[in-house]
N, C-alpha and C positions, 0 to 999 in steps of 0.2 A: 404281601410283606404291609406289613401301617406305616400310609403315611404323617411327617410328621405331621404337625399344630398345623407351626407358625405355616408350613404352609400349601394345608388342604387342601382350603377354597382353591385356588388360583389350579393345583390336581385337578378338583373335577372339576374347573370351568375346563382345565384346558383338551382334557378327553372327550364334554361334552361337544369341545369345537369337535373334538375330533371324530368323535362319535356322528355329527349334524351335519358333516362333511367328506366322508368314506373316506380318511386317511388314513393311512397306516402308516403303523409312525416302529425303525422295530434299530438297537441297540444295537454299534457296528463299533469295538476294539477301530483304540487308535496302528498295530499296527496296520488293522486288514484301510483302511487310509492315508498308508502311507502321504500324496502330496496335500493337505488335509493339517497332517501334523506340522509338517516341515512349518506351512504358513505358518500353523500358529506360533510354533516357535521364534520365529522367526519376525513377530512379530512384536515380540516383546522388544523394553527397549522404544522404540518405532515410537513416534507422543502426537505423529499428522493418518487419521484414515487416509487407503490407496488403496481404489475402488481399483481393481483388475476387470476389462470390459475385451481381448483377448483374449488369445492362446499368447499369445507372442509377446505380452505385454506384464509376462508372471515373469519371476526369477526365474535362473535359469536348474535351482537344485530342482525345484517346480515339476517343469518343463519335461526334467527328466525322469519326472518320480512316476509325471503320467509316462511318456511316451515306451516308457517300466512297465508301465499297467496294467 
């Protein structure tokens, strides 16, 4: 797959960082990561940044998905 020219430099730089540090990146369809998808959908319309520091602070819909996973 050819990288769009406008982001080619960013992609190459990212690939170098990944290679230099031994990281592994893989794709996960959103259906396979329902808790993250639910958090993303809940974030629409929220003006402020919210950081969840513990399981108990997560929205109940997300906790339910994690427990089912």
